[in-house]
C-alpha angles and dihedrals in degrees: 000000000000122000095254095054090044090053092049095050091044091053092049093049092047090051092051091049092049092051090048091052093048090050091050094048094048093048090052091047095242117156112251105183128206119221090269091055095255123125119232120223120193102160142036117277145099126310104214103166126070114250149085112306125187133186115243095195144356112296108211103167137048139049097298128250127309123202104218102178142033128268098040132149116193111196109192084198095215093305134126121248114197118189138183090214124008121357093216122001122192114174121186096349136133136203094033126156125185116187153155114025150054133284130193115182141171091224124014124348096218123006117186106174143162092024117181123246113286095013124151133217133176125194117178143156094012124138113209130190107184129182100207143358113011139359091202125359126180119182124184130184119297092225137036125020110354126227126262121230136186111198108176142162096352128145120215123188110186116198099187128035097280125127116272098212123006126178124178129185099007133149134197092001139151129221102181139164098354127149123212123182132168125220095187114036120195112185112245095020134086127036124212097217121359125189123183123182092355119162130201092345132152123223109184144152095009126141122210121176136173098008122166097239122350132008089212124010120190118186124180092345127153128205097356115161115210113189142158096000128141116221115176145156094018118162087233129010126340091229129013120186111187126182091347129143133208097359125149130214116193139162094359125150113223115181141161096359118156095234124011132347092221122006119186113188128179089342115131129202097015125140131209123190143159094012121145119217122185136176097351113159100229110021140327091233130012128176124186133178093348111136113205095010109136142192101238092197134252095078116138129192126189140217 
């Protein structure tokens, strides 16, 4: 064999061995760092070392990506992640960020569940098309110090009557600048943004349209500020606040909803002001069994 052929075969063999080594490391969750300290990801699997991970290409097969440790950033790097289950699944972890790409899943787009008390998660600039269940769901502990979440500048397109964004047991959080739309609307199912047991949280500058039940649903929340959102074409009310306390609703646009623009039920000491309701089927604003809840003025309803 001449030297040129030997060099060519040696180079090809070395490349195959290197690719096999990388595949083995990624399946086992070992950290394989690039020169800048970031960790490339090119297939579905579990991230089991702390660090900054980034997709090197679209991933169109497999069961998505699981975050198996704390202190992880997953940068989708502008790529598409397609999953047969969850797009990204992060059970019981803290200091997690998921950003910058697209997810299509057969279950939930991003599922952050069983978070420990005081944990933190940030999800931003992600576009999700999900078949069932949730676009984004974050669930903290039911007792003790709740989790903190930043859900910002995401787009969720739900194709079946699941919830676009759901957050349960959160504190001091921000849900800002997200868009939720529904392709297939089934009356009575599917909420744009749902918060349960949220404390001192801001919901602002979001757009939800065409949802199966409510644009925004608040249940057992305290001190939530809802401002500058647009909730329209819901199969029920644009906003429903149920069993909440001390929440505020300001500068929201509520149009073409099949029931009320804003419905406050069993929620004492709330205030609503400077909201604009238009062409809602039942009423622009409806308050029931809510001691101390007041119209702060500036609300308009037409027709």
